[in-house]
C-alpha positions, 0 to 999 in steps of 0.5 A: 133085454129085449132088442130091436131088430135095425136095417139103414138101407140107402137107394144105392145100398145097404148102410147098417145092419143089427141089434139095437135098444134105442133108434132116435130119428127125425119124422115130419111130425118131429124127433121120435124115439123107437126101443122095443115094444114100440107100437107099429109106426110108418112115417115120413124121414126127414133131414136129419142125423139118425142115432142107433143105440147097439146091442149084441156082440160088439158090445154096446155103442152109438151108430150114427148116420147121416139121414137125407128123406126117406119113411122109417117103418117099424112092427115086431121088433124090426125097424127099417130105414128107407133113406135117400140117401144115408151115410155112416159119420166115419164115412164123412169128410168132416173138411168136404161137409165144411167146405160144401157147407160154406159153398151152400151159403154162398150160393143161398142153396137151402137144401144143399146147405140143409144137407151140409149141416146135418152131415156135419152134426152126425158126425159130432154126435158120433163123438 
C-alpha cells in the first residue's frame, strides 16, 4: 500500500509525524483529501479539524487535530501542515473548550467561538 509522509507542525512544536494513507484538511478553497500520488499543492489552511488515516508500525488508525490557520504543502509523497495553532484531539480538555465556547458566545467573539468549536469538533471526530 502506498503511503505519504505527514508532518503536522505548529508554531511552537512538532505536533505529529508519521505515515498515512489519507489526510483531510480544510483550506480556503474547501475541504481537501490528500492521498499518495496526489498532485503537488500549496494551500492556505482554515480553522478546522484535520483527519489523518495512519499506517505503519502501530497499525491503521486515525489521528484528529484541531488546526487554526497556516499552510498545507504536498510534493513527492510528503505532506506538510504548518499551522499557527494545532492540538491533537487527545490533548484537548473538553470541559475547558466548552467553557471557552460559552464565554465566546456571550462576548460575541466570533474568532474565539470558531477556535473553541473547532477544538470540540476535533474531539468528536476522534471518537
